[in-house]
N, CA, C and O atoms as CSV, one atom per row, in Angstrom:
chain,resi,resn,atom,element,x,y,z
A,1,MET,N,N,115.245,101.971,64.993
A,1,MET,CA,C,113.921,102.292,64.508
A,1,MET,C,C,113.181,101.016,64.107
A,1,MET,O,O,111.999,100.870,64.418
A,2,LYS,N,N,113.851,100.100,63.429
A,2,LYS,CA,C,113.207,98.860,63.009
A,2,LYS,C,C,112.793,98.035,64.221
A,2,LYS,O,O,111.774,97.344,64.203
A,3,GLU,N,N,113.604,98.122,65.278
A,3,GLU,CA,C,113.296,97.378,66.499
A,3,GLU,C,C,111.975,97.850,67.104
A,3,GLU,O,O,111.172,97.034,67.556
A,4,ILE,N,N,111.752,99.149,67.114
A,4,ILE,CA,C,110.517,99.697,67.673
A,4,ILE,C,C,109.338,99.412,66.755
A,4,ILE,O,O,108.244,99.113,67.233
A,5,LEU,N,N,109.542,99.500,65.441
A,5,LEU,CA,C,108.459,99.206,64.508
A,5,LEU,C,C,108.029,97.749,64.584
A,5,LEU,O,O,106.888,97.420,64.262
A,6,SER,N,N,108.932,96.878,65.009
A,6,SER,CA,C,108.576,95.464,65.124
A,6,SER,C,C,107.585,95.218,66.263
A,6,SER,O,O,106.983,94.146,66.332
A,7,LEU,N,N,107.410,96.192,67.152
A,7,LEU,CA,C,106.446,96.051,68.241
A,7,LEU,C,C,105.007,96.225,67.763
A,7,LEU,O,O,104.070,95.811,68.446
A,8,PHE,N,N,104.832,96.832,66.598
A,8,PHE,CA,C,103.507,97.108,66.071
A,8,PHE,C,C,103.118,96.057,65.037
A,8,PHE,O,O,103.993,95.422,64.447
A,9,PRO,N,N,101.822,95.865,64.809
A,9,PRO,CA,C,101.394,94.912,63.782
A,9,PRO,C,C,101.908,95.330,62.405
A,9,PRO,O,O,102.023,96.525,62.133
A,10,PRO,N,N,102.220,94.365,61.529
A,10,PRO,CA,C,102.797,94.706,60.224
A,10,PRO,C,C,101.834,95.453,59.311
A,10,PRO,O,O,102.275,96.203,58.441
A,11,ASN,N,N,100.536,95.266,59.489
A,11,ASN,CA,C,99.574,95.939,58.620
A,11,ASN,C,C,99.158,97.310,59.146
A,11,ASN,O,O,98.231,97.916,58.609
A,12,LEU,N,N,99.820,97.803,60.173
A,12,LEU,CA,C,99.504,99.105,60.747
A,12,LEU,C,C,100.056,100.202,59.847
A,12,LEU,O,O,101.246,100.220,59.534
A,13,ASN,N,N,99.189,101.107,59.438
A,13,ASN,CA,C,99.592,102.217,58.578
A,13,ASN,C,C,100.005,103.387,59.469
A,13,ASN,O,O,99.164,104.003,60.123
A,14,ILE,N,N,101.294,103.688,59.491
A,14,ILE,CA,C,101.820,104.746,60.345
A,14,ILE,C,C,101.998,106.014,59.521
A,14,ILE,O,O,102.609,105.988,58.453
A,15,LYS,N,N,101.460,107.125,60.023
A,15,LYS,CA,C,101.611,108.422,59.360
A,15,LYS,C,C,102.535,109.280,60.209
A,15,LYS,O,O,102.409,109.314,61.433
A,16,TYR,N,N,103.443,109.957,59.573
A,16,TYR,CA,C,104.415,110.814,60.243
A,16,TYR,C,C,103.997,112.264,60.048
A,16,TYR,O,O,103.877,112.723,58.912
A,17,PHE,N,N,103.775,112.982,61.122
A,17,PHE,CA,C,103.385,114.378,61.044
A,17,PHE,C,C,104.514,115.313,61.463
A,17,PHE,O,O,104.388,116.530,61.331
A,18,GLY,N,N,105.577,114.780,61.948
A,18,GLY,CA,C,106.707,115.595,62.361
A,18,GLY,C,C,107.811,115.577,61.326
A,18,GLY,O,O,107.752,114.823,60.355
A,19,LYS,N,N,108.804,116.398,61.534
A,19,LYS,CA,C,109.932,116.457,60.605
A,19,LYS,C,C,110.990,115.429,60.956
A,19,LYS,O,O,111.718,114.965,60.079
A,20,THR,N,N,111.083,115.068,62.224
A,20,THR,CA,C,112.070,114.069,62.619
A,20,THR,C,C,111.384,112.720,62.755
A,20,THR,O,O,110.178,112.632,62.985
A,21,LYS,N,N,112.159,111.706,62.611
A,21,LYS,CA,C,111.606,110.356,62.739
A,21,LYS,C,C,112.182,109.691,63.995
A,21,LYS,O,O,112.755,108.602,63.939
A,22,VAL,N,N,112.014,110.376,65.115
A,22,VAL,CA,C,112.475,109.848,66.393
A,22,VAL,C,C,111.347,109.010,66.981
A,22,VAL,O,O,110.223,109.488,67.141
A,23,PHE,N,N,111.653,107.770,67.296
A,23,PHE,CA,C,110.650,106.870,67.848
A,23,PHE,C,C,110.964,106.591,69.307
A,23,PHE,O,O,112.109,106.337,69.682
A,24,LEU,N,N,109.937,106.643,70.103
A,24,LEU,CA,C,110.057,106.277,71.510
A,24,LEU,C,C,109.298,104.975,71.718
A,24,LEU,O,O,108.222,104.790,71.149
A,25,PRO,N,N,109.834,104.086,72.514
A,25,PRO,CA,C,109.115,102.832,72.749
A,25,PRO,C,C,107.809,103.102,73.497
A,25,PRO,O,O,107.741,104.017,74.318
A,26,PRO,N,N,106.783,102.315,73.218
A,26,PRO,CA,C,105.522,102.519,73.938
A,26,PRO,C,C,105.697,102.187,75.415
A,26,PRO,O,O,106.451,101.276,75.759
A,27,PRO,N,N,105.015,102.910,76.283
A,27,PRO,CA,C,105.160,102.639,77.722
A,27,PRO,C,C,104.544,101.291,78.080
A,27,PRO,O,O,103.575,100.849,77.463
A,28,ASP,N,N,105.109,100.666,79.060
A,28,ASP,CA,C,104.599,99.389,79.541
A,28,ASP,C,C,103.500,99.681,80.558
A,28,ASP,O,O,103.752,99.736,81.761
A,29,LEU,N,N,102.283,99.866,80.063
A,29,LEU,CA,C,101.179,100.268,80.926
A,29,LEU,C,C,100.780,99.176,81.905
A,29,LEU,O,O,100.300,99.468,83.001
A,30,LEU,N,N,100.973,97.941,81.524
A,30,LEU,CA,C,100.621,96.844,82.426
A,30,LEU,C,C,101.514,96.847,83.669
A,30,LEU,O,O,101.038,96.594,84.776
A,31,SER,N,N,102.791,97.130,83.489
A,31,SER,CA,C,103.682,97.159,84.654
A,31,SER,C,C,103.318,98.318,85.584
A,31,SER,O,O,103.460,98.202,86.801
A,32,LEU,N,N,102.849,99.435,85.018
A,32,LEU,CA,C,102.407,100.548,85.860
A,32,LEU,C,C,101.217,100.134,86.719
A,32,LEU,O,O,101.148,100.477,87.899
A,33,GLN,N,N,100.285,99.401,86.126
A,33,GLN,CA,C,99.124,98.936,86.878
A,33,GLN,C,C,99.532,97.945,87.968
A,33,GLN,O,O,99.027,98.003,89.089
A,34,LYS,N,N,100.442,97.044,87.634
A,34,LYS,CA,C,100.894,96.052,88.618
A,34,LYS,C,C,101.623,96.719,89.779
A,34,LYS,O,O,101.424,96.348,90.936
A,35,GLU,N,N,102.463,97.697,89.475
A,35,GLU,CA,C,103.181,98.416,90.531
A,35,GLU,C,C,102.207,99.168,91.429
A,35,GLU,O,O,102.367,99.195,92.649
A,36,SER,N,N,101.201,99.774,90.818
A,36,SER,CA,C,100.203,100.501,91.590
A,36,SER,C,C,99.421,99.554,92.501
A,36,SER,O,O,99.165,99.876,93.661
A,37,TRP,N,N,99.045,98.394,91.979
A,37,TRP,CA,C,98.321,97.382,92.760
A,37,TRP,C,C,99.168,96.898,93.936
A,37,TRP,O,O,98.674,96.792,95.058
A,38,ASP,N,N,100.431,96.608,93.679
A,38,ASP,CA,C,101.323,96.147,94.746
A,38,ASP,C,C,101.511,97.215,95.815
A,38,ASP,O,O,101.484,96.918,97.009
A,39,ARG,N,N,101.699,98.455,95.385
A,39,ARG,CA,C,101.873,99.549,96.342
A,39,ARG,C,C,100.612,99.722,97.190
A,39,ARG,O,O,100.700,99.975,98.392
A,40,PHE,N,N,99.438,99.585,96.567
A,40,PHE,CA,C,98.189,99.712,97.321
A,40,PHE,C,C,98.120,98.689,98.445
A,40,PHE,O,O,97.814,99.046,99.582
A,41,TRP,N,N,98.402,97.412,98.143
A,41,TRP,CA,C,98.284,96.371,99.160
A,41,TRP,C,C,99.409,96.416,100.178
A,41,TRP,O,O,99.199,96.037,101.331
A,42,LYS,N,N,100.596,96.868,99.793
A,42,LYS,CA,C,101.722,96.866,100.728
A,42,LYS,C,C,101.777,98.112,101.603
A,42,LYS,O,O,102.209,98.037,102.753
A,43,GLU,N,N,101.348,99.254,101.079
A,43,GLU,CA,C,101.494,100.506,101.824
A,43,GLU,C,C,100.165,101.214,102.070
A,43,GLU,O,O,99.821,101.524,103.211
A,44,ASP,N,N,99.432,101.465,101.009
A,44,ASP,CA,C,98.249,102.318,101.112
A,44,ASP,C,C,97.128,101.685,101.932
A,44,ASP,O,O,96.445,102.377,102.687
A,45,PHE,N,N,96.936,100.381,101.786
A,45,PHE,CA,C,95.861,99.734,102.535
A,45,PHE,C,C,96.147,99.761,104.035
A,45,PHE,O,O,95.231,99.922,104.841
A,46,ARG,N,N,97.400,99.606,104.403
A,46,ARG,CA,C,97.776,99.677,105.822
A,46,ARG,C,C,97.475,101.081,106.370
A,46,ARG,O,O,97.000,101.219,107.497
A,47,GLU,N,N,97.750,102.105,105.578
A,47,GLU,CA,C,97.441,103.477,105.992
A,47,GLU,C,C,95.931,103.682,106.125
A,47,GLU,O,O,95.466,104.378,107.028
A,48,LEU,N,N,95.183,103.075,105.229
A,48,LEU,CA,C,93.729,103.170,105.301
A,48,LEU,C,C,93.199,102.538,106.583
A,48,LEU,O,O,92.300,103.084,107.223
A,49,LEU,N,N,93.750,101.401,106.952
A,49,LEU,CA,C,93.333,100.762,108.204
A,49,LEU,C,C,93.657,101.641,109.409
A,49,LEU,O,O,92.884,101.696,110.366
A,50,LYS,N,N,94.793,102.324,109.363
A,50,LYS,CA,C,95.150,103.230,110.464
A,50,LYS,C,C,94.169,104.393,110.556
A,50,LYS,O,O,93.847,104.855,111.651
A,51,GLU,N,N,93.693,104.864,109.404
A,51,GLU,CA,C,92.759,105.995,109.392
A,51,GLU,C,C,91.423,105.648,110.035
A,51,GLU,O,O,90.846,106.466,110.753
A,52,VAL,N,N,90.931,104.445,109.782
A,52,VAL,CA,C,89.600,104.089,110.285
A,52,VAL,C,C,89.647,103.453,111.670
A,52,VAL,O,O,88.600,103.223,112.275
A,53,SER,N,N,90.818,103.171,112.172
A,53,SER,CA,C,90.937,102.563,113.499
A,53,SER,C,C,91.100,103.644,114.551
A,53,SER,O,O,91.750,104.654,114.282
A,54,PRO,N,N,90.560,103.481,115.689
A,54,PRO,CA,C,89.632,102.444,116.116
A,54,PRO,C,C,88.193,102.825,115.772
A,54,PRO,O,O,87.864,103.999,115.601
A,55,ILE,N,N,87.369,101.823,115.677
A,55,ILE,CA,C,85.926,102.034,115.583
A,55,ILE,C,C,85.410,101.898,117.005
A,55,ILE,O,O,85.595,100.870,117.657
A,56,ARG,N,N,84.763,102.948,117.470
A,56,ARG,CA,C,84.347,102.982,118.881
A,56,ARG,C,C,82.844,102.766,119.024
A,56,ARG,O,O,82.042,103.223,118.209
A,57,ASP,N,N,82.504,102.069,120.067
A,57,ASP,CA,C,81.113,101.877,120.454
A,57,ASP,C,C,80.833,102.890,121.558
A,57,ASP,O,O,81.465,102.858,122.613
A,58,TYR,N,N,79.899,103.773,121.313
A,58,TYR,CA,C,79.638,104.824,122.288
A,58,TYR,C,C,78.557,104.433,123.294
A,58,TYR,O,O,77.914,105.290,123.900
A,59,SER,N,N,78.372,103.149,123.456
A,59,SER,CA,C,77.448,102.692,124.500
A,59,SER,C,C,78.178,102.754,125.842
A,59,SER,O,O,79.302,103.248,125.921
A,60,LYS,N,N,77.555,102.267,126.858
A,60,LYS,CA,C,78.171,102.315,128.182
A,60,LYS,C,C,79.345,101.356,128.311
A,60,LYS,O,O,80.122,101.452,129.261
A,61,LYS,N,N,79.481,100.427,127.359
A,61,LYS,CA,C,80.578,99.460,127.437
A,61,LYS,C,C,81.888,100.025,126.891
A,61,LYS,O,O,82.961,99.518,127.216
A,62,GLU,N,N,81.812,101.043,126.087
A,62,GLU,CA,C,82.988,101.694,125.493
A,62,GLU,C,C,83.932,100.690,124.830
A,62,GLU,O,O,85.111,100.610,125.177
A,63,LEU,N,N,83.413,99.943,123.895
A,63,LEU,CA,C,84.212,98.968,123.156
A,63,LEU,C,C,84.942,99.649,122.003
A,63,LEU,O,O,84.466,100.646,121.460
A,64,GLU,N,N,86.085,99.110,121.637
A,64,GLU,CA,C,86.858,99.623,120.509
A,64,GLU,C,C,87.303,98.461,119.633
A,64,GLU,O,O,87.655,97.388,120.122
A,65,LEU,N,N,87.279,98.698,118.345
A,65,LEU,CA,C,87.759,97.709,117.387
A,65,LEU,C,C,88.924,98.332,116.619
A,65,LEU,O,O,88.754,99.327,115.914
A,66,TRP,N,N,90.099,97.739,116.762
A,66,TRP,CA,C,91.303,98.226,116.101
A,66,TRP,C,C,91.678,97.276,114.965
A,66,TRP,O,O,91.659,96.057,115.132
A,67,PHE,N,N,92.014,97.842,113.824
A,67,PHE,CA,C,92.525,97.055,112.705
A,67,PHE,C,C,94.044,97.176,112.731
A,67,PHE,O,O,94.597,98.189,112.304
A,68,LEU,N,N,94.706,96.162,113.223
A,68,LEU,CA,C,96.151,96.228,113.413
A,68,LEU,C,C,96.931,95.708,112.212
A,68,LEU,O,O,97.961,96.275,111.847
A,69,ASP,N,N,96.454,94.653,111.609
A,69,ASP,CA,C,97.202,94.048,110.512
A,69,ASP,C,C,96.231,93.311,109.601
A,69,ASP,O,O,95.054,93.162,109.927
A,70,TYR,N,N,96.720,92.860,108.477
A,70,TYR,CA,C,95.901,92.100,107.544
A,70,TYR,C,C,96.786,91.100,106.815
A,70,TYR,O,O,98.009,91.233,106.779
A,71,ARG,N,N,96.140,90.102,106.238
A,71,ARG,CA,C,96.856,89.164,105.378
A,71,ARG,C,C,95.885,88.584,104.369
A,71,ARG,O,O,94.677,88.525,104.597
A,72,MET,N,N,96.437,88.163,103.262
A,72,MET,CA,C,95.641,87.588,102.188
A,72,MET,C,C,96.056,86.142,101.990
A,72,MET,O,O,97.240,85.812,102.050
A,73,GLY,N,N,95.082,85.290,101.755
A,73,GLY,CA,C,95.356,83.891,101.481
A,73,GLY,C,C,95.563,83.660,99.990
A,73,GLY,O,O,95.588,84.601,99.198
A,74,GLU,N,N,95.708,82.418,99.633
A,74,GLU,CA,C,95.921,82.045,98.233
A,74,GLU,C,C,94.586,81.757,97.553
A,74,GLU,O,O,93.624,81.336,98.196
A,75,THR,N,N,94.545,81.991,96.253
A,75,THR,CA,C,93.350,81.677,95.478
A,75,THR,C,C,93.304,80.186,95.178
A,75,THR,O,O,94.306,79.484,95.310
A,76,ASN,N,N,92.150,79.720,94.779
A,76,ASN,CA,C,92.002,78.312,94.419
A,76,ASN,C,C,92.439,78.037,92.983
A,76,ASN,O,O,92.625,76.881,92.604
A,77,TYR,N,N,92.604,79.084,92.186
A,77,TYR,CA,C,92.911,78.923,90.768
A,77,TYR,C,C,94.122,79.764,90.394
A,77,TYR,O,O,94.487,80.707,91.095
A,78,GLU,N,N,94.734,79.402,89.275
A,78,GLU,CA,C,95.894,80.149,88.771
A,78,GLU,C,C,95.490,81.531,88.269
A,78,GLU,O,O,96.206,82.506,88.492
A,79,ASN,N,N,94.343,81.619,87.590
A,79,ASN,CA,C,93.891,82.893,87.035
A,79,ASN,C,C,92.370,82.900,86.961
A,79,ASN,O,O,91.718,81.896,87.248
A,80,ASP,N,N,91.815,84.043,86.572
A,80,ASP,CA,C,90.361,84.172,86.539
A,80,ASP,C,C,89.718,83.330,85.448
A,80,ASP,O,O,88.564,82.926,85.591
A,81,LEU,N,N,90.434,83.055,84.358
A,81,LEU,CA,C,89.867,82.229,83.293
A,81,LEU,C,C,89.642,80.796,83.753
A,81,LEU,O,O,88.640,80.173,83.403
A,82,GLU,N,N,90.566,80.283,84.529
A,82,GLU,CA,C,90.412,78.932,85.073
A,82,GLU,C,C,89.204,78.873,86.012
A,82,GLU,O,O,88.468,77.886,86.018
A,83,ALA,N,N,89.003,79.911,86.790
A,83,ALA,CA,C,87.848,79.961,87.685
A,83,ALA,C,C,86.551,80.010,86.884
A,83,ALA,O,O,85.577,79.349,87.244
A,84,LYS,N,N,86.530,80.784,85.804
A,84,LYS,CA,C,85.326,80.862,84.970
A,84,LYS,C,C,85.002,79.521,84.339
A,84,LYS,O,O,83.835,79.141,84.243
A,85,ARG,N,N,86.033,78.801,83.906
A,85,ARG,CA,C,85.806,77.483,83.312
A,85,ARG,C,C,85.125,76.540,84.302
A,85,ARG,O,O,84.354,75.666,83.905
A,86,ASN,N,N,85.409,76.716,85.570
A,86,ASN,CA,C,84.820,75.872,86.612
A,86,ASN,C,C,83.572,76.497,87.234
A,86,ASN,O,O,83.092,76.041,88.272
A,87,ASN,N,N,83.050,77.549,86.589
A,87,ASN,CA,C,81.865,78.267,87.092
A,87,ASN,C,C,82.051,78.705,88.543
A,87,ASN,O,O,81.154,78.557,89.373
A,88,ASP,N,N,83.211,79.235,88.823
A,88,ASP,CA,C,83.535,79.688,90.168
A,88,ASP,C,C,84.036,81.128,90.084
A,88,ASP,O,O,84.186,81.672,88.990
A,89,THR,N,N,84.289,81.731,91.212
A,89,THR,CA,C,84.829,83.086,91.232
A,89,THR,C,C,86.311,83.042,91.567
A,89,THR,O,O,86.791,82.109,92.210
A,90,PHE,N,N,87.016,84.051,91.126
A,90,PHE,CA,C,88.444,84.175,91.395
A,90,PHE,C,C,88.585,85.016,92.653
A,90,PHE,O,O,88.728,86.237,92.587
A,91,GLN,N,N,88.544,84.357,93.784
A,91,GLN,CA,C,88.561,85.054,95.061
A,91,GLN,C,C,89.681,84.519,95.941
A,91,GLN,O,O,90.258,83.465,95.675
A,92,PHE,N,N,89.967,85.263,96.981
A,92,PHE,CA,C,90.975,84.820,97.939
A,92,PHE,C,C,90.509,85.193,99.337
A,92,PHE,O,O,89.805,86.188,99.509
A,93,PRO,N,N,90.893,84.408,100.337
A,93,PRO,CA,C,90.541,84.761,101.717
A,93,PRO,C,C,91.322,85.993,102.168
A,93,PRO,O,O,92.475,86.194,101.786
A,94,PHE,N,N,90.674,86.798,102.976
A,94,PHE,CA,C,91.262,88.057,103.427
A,94,PHE,C,C,90.940,88.226,104.904
A,94,PHE,O,O,89.774,88.206,105.299
A,95,TRP,N,N,91.972,88.392,105.714
A,95,TRP,CA,C,91.798,88.544,107.155
A,95,TRP,C,C,92.295,89.912,107.597
A,95,TRP,O,O,93.357,90.368,107.171
A,96,VAL,N,N,91.512,90.563,108.458
A,96,VAL,CA,C,91.913,91.849,109.035
A,96,VAL,C,C,91.925,91.694,110.535
A,96,VAL,O,O,92.234,92.646,111.252
């Protein structure tokens, strides 16, 4: 119990409304977001490209544009704060 209470600020006033004092650790919400982001880029985005491919030109030339694969380049900065300090954006090259 003391281990879990150490996760909270010391001046936090905790009120107990239950009869038992069972504590559950707070969920790691940041890891959930990171996992979701990784899954989107590794799996879901590829499925999205399959859904929109091919884009067809219905002119007499009958051209088609297929999105087969994608890749992302590296950013110029370690994080967005470093980019802000340099009055730049935190962007990365993206090829489809």
